[in-house]
C-alpha positions as CSV (number, residue, x, y, z in Angstrom):
1,S,198.4,286.1,125.2
2,A,195.5,288.3,124.1
3,L,197.1,289.1,120.8
4,S,197.8,285.4,120.2
5,G,194.0,284.9,120.7
6,V,193.4,287.7,118.1
7,F,195.6,286.0,115.6
8,Q,193.8,282.6,116.2
9,N,190.5,284.4,115.7
10,I,191.3,286.1,112.4
11,T,192.6,282.8,111.0
12,S,189.7,280.7,112.1
13,D,188.0,281.0,108.7
14,Q,191.3,280.4,106.8
15,R,191.1,283.9,105.3
16,I,192.9,287.1,106.4
17,T,191.5,290.3,104.9
18,E,193.4,293.5,104.5
19,E,191.3,295.0,107.3
20,E,192.3,292.1,109.6
21,R,195.9,292.4,108.7
22,L,195.9,296.2,109.5
23,S,194.1,295.6,112.8
24,L,196.7,293.1,113.9
25,E,199.4,295.4,112.9
26,V,197.9,298.3,114.9
27,L,197.6,296.1,118.0
28,L,201.2,294.9,117.7
29,N,202.4,298.5,117.4
30,H,200.2,299.7,120.3
31,F,201.7,297.2,122.7
32,G,205.2,297.4,121.3
33,L,205.3,293.7,120.3
34,Q,206.5,291.8,117.2
35,T,205.0,288.8,115.6
36,K,207.6,286.5,117.2
37,D,206.2,287.6,120.6
38,I,202.8,286.0,119.9
39,K,201.7,282.6,118.5
40,F,202.1,283.8,114.9
41,D,202.5,281.5,112.0
42,Q,204.0,283.2,108.9
43,K,203.2,280.4,106.6
44,S,199.5,280.3,107.5
45,F,199.4,284.1,107.4
46,N,200.7,284.2,103.9
47,K,198.4,281.4,102.7
48,F,195.2,282.9,104.2
49,Y,196.0,286.4,103.1
50,I,196.6,285.4,99.5
51,L,193.4,283.3,99.5
52,A,191.4,286.3,100.7
53,L,192.9,288.4,97.9
54,I,191.9,285.8,95.3
55,D,188.4,285.7,96.7
56,K,188.3,289.4,95.9
57,G,189.7,288.9,92.4
58,I,193.2,290.1,93.2
59,L,196.3,288.0,92.4
60,P,199.5,288.8,94.2
61,E,202.5,289.9,92.0
62,I,206.0,288.7,92.8
63,T,208.4,291.3,91.5
64,E,211.9,290.9,90.1
65,G,214.4,290.4,92.9
66,N,211.9,288.6,95.1
67,H,212.1,285.2,93.4
68,N,214.7,282.8,92.1
69,I,212.8,281.4,89.1
70,N,215.2,281.6,86.2
71,I,212.9,282.0,83.2
72,I,212.6,284.7,80.5
73,F,209.3,286.5,81.0
74,K,207.3,287.4,78.0
75,K,205.9,290.9,77.4
76,G,203.3,291.8,79.9
77,E,203.9,288.6,81.9
78,I,203.4,288.8,85.7
79,L,204.6,286.1,88.2
80,H,201.9,285.2,90.7
81,F,203.3,282.1,92.4
82,G,206.5,280.0,92.8
83,A,207.3,277.1,95.0
84,A,209.7,274.2,95.4
85,S,208.2,271.1,93.8
86,V,208.9,267.6,92.6
87,L,208.2,266.6,89.0
88,R,206.8,263.0,88.8
89,K,206.0,260.6,86.0
90,L,203.9,257.4,85.8
91,K,206.1,254.5,84.8
92,R,205.2,250.9,84.1
93,V,207.3,248.4,86.0
94,T,207.4,244.7,85.2
95,T,208.3,242.2,87.8
96,R,208.9,238.4,87.6
97,I,206.5,236.0,89.4
98,N,206.8,232.3,90.0
99,Y,203.8,230.0,90.1
100,G,203.1,226.3,89.9
101,G,202.2,223.2,91.8
102,L,204.2,221.0,94.1
103,T,207.6,220.0,92.9
104,G,210.1,217.4,94.0
105,S,212.9,215.2,92.8
106,I,213.7,211.5,92.8
107,K,217.1,210.0,93.1
108,I,217.9,207.7,90.2
109,M,221.6,207.0,90.9
110,K,224.4,208.8,92.6
111,G,224.6,212.4,91.3
112,I,221.5,212.1,89.1
113,R,218.0,213.1,90.2
114,Y,214.8,213.3,88.3
115,R,212.7,216.4,88.9
116,V,208.9,216.1,89.0
117,G,206.1,218.6,89.3
118,S,205.4,221.9,87.6
119,L,206.9,225.4,87.9
120,G,206.0,228.4,85.8
121,I,207.5,231.8,85.5
122,G,205.5,234.8,84.5
123,T,205.5,238.6,84.6
124,E,203.3,241.2,86.3
125,S,203.1,244.9,85.3
126,K,202.0,247.8,87.3
127,E,202.2,251.6,87.2
128,V,204.2,253.4,89.8
129,L,204.8,257.1,90.3
130,A,208.5,257.9,90.0
131,S,210.3,261.2,90.8
132,E,212.0,262.8,87.7
133,D,213.4,266.0,89.0
134,N,213.4,268.6,91.8
135,G,212.8,272.3,90.9
136,M,210.3,275.2,90.9
137,F,206.7,275.2,89.9
138,Y,205.4,278.6,88.9
139,I,202.2,280.4,87.8
140,T,202.1,283.6,85.8
141,N,199.2,285.5,84.2
142,Q,200.0,283.7,80.9
143,R,201.1,280.1,81.8
144,V,201.9,277.4,84.3
145,G,205.4,275.8,84.3
146,Y,208.1,274.0,85.9
147,I,211.9,274.5,85.8
148,G,214.4,272.0,87.3
149,S,217.9,270.9,86.9
150,R,217.1,268.2,84.3
151,K,213.5,268.8,83.1
152,Q,211.2,271.8,82.4
153,F,207.9,272.5,80.8
154,S,205.6,275.5,80.1
155,V,201.9,275.4,79.3
156,P,199.9,278.5,78.2
157,F,196.5,278.6,79.9
158,N,194.8,278.4,76.5
159,K,196.5,275.1,76.0
160,V,195.5,273.6,79.3
161,H,193.0,270.8,78.5
162,S,192.2,269.9,82.1
163,F,193.6,270.3,85.6
164,E,193.1,267.8,88.5
165,L,194.2,267.3,92.1
166,R,194.8,263.7,93.0
167,P,196.3,262.0,96.0
168,E,199.6,261.8,94.1
169,G,199.7,265.5,93.2
170,M,198.6,268.1,90.7
171,Y,197.9,266.7,87.2
172,I,198.1,269.2,84.3
173,F,196.9,267.9,81.0
174,K,198.0,269.8,77.9
175,E,196.0,269.7,74.6
176,G,197.5,267.2,72.2
177,K,199.6,265.5,74.9
178,E,198.3,262.2,76.2
179,T,200.4,262.0,79.4
180,P,200.0,264.7,82.1
181,H,202.6,266.8,83.9
182,I,202.5,265.7,87.5
183,I,203.6,268.1,90.2
184,T,204.0,267.4,93.9
185,L,203.9,270.5,96.3
186,D,203.7,271.0,100.0
187,D,200.3,272.7,99.7
188,Y,197.9,272.9,96.8
189,E,195.2,275.3,97.9
190,V,196.8,278.6,96.8
191,P,198.1,277.4,93.4
192,S,194.8,275.6,92.7
193,S,192.8,278.7,93.5
194,M,195.0,280.8,91.3
195,I,194.8,278.5,88.3
196,S,191.0,278.1,88.7
197,F,190.6,281.9,88.9
198,I,192.8,282.6,85.8
199,I,191.2,279.8,83.7
200,N,187.6,280.9,84.6
201,K,188.5,284.5,84.0
202,E,189.7,283.6,80.5
203,D,186.5,281.7,79.8
């Protein structure tokens, strides 16, 4: 119970430093406990630990054998992030709408009726966000990219025109390309912090 409180305390600022990680490890070893014995959240631990590293100017390295991103790495390229994602695309959808006033019909003779009134048919267009593919979004020290079963893209950091987070997902605009790459992830804080750090470091 006390160690559960310790974990809650070190995660309260949404950062876990190396010193805090070591202190928790020492306490677990001292009492002969494992993380499963306390209220430990591995997902939160990983996120807050990486964010603390980025705050110090350190990006984690994912080594070969510890990921399933099937791309050919360039010379000196280091993988920093990889996560399951959905690639989306803005599509314009047109639907038919009916409009008009009151309508009716008058019987002229058996089997023949005369229609009166007005009825118009028009169309209405709107943009919707459609799913294109499921795959992996990744960040290296040289580029951001996506690889899926049907679609893929890769954008070097010096070609990223702008990067935005919107309610629908992560928008990546490439120089010379009008439409953005739209990525949906479970969590955006770590990849956003990484991209911001790398872009600002290059500037």
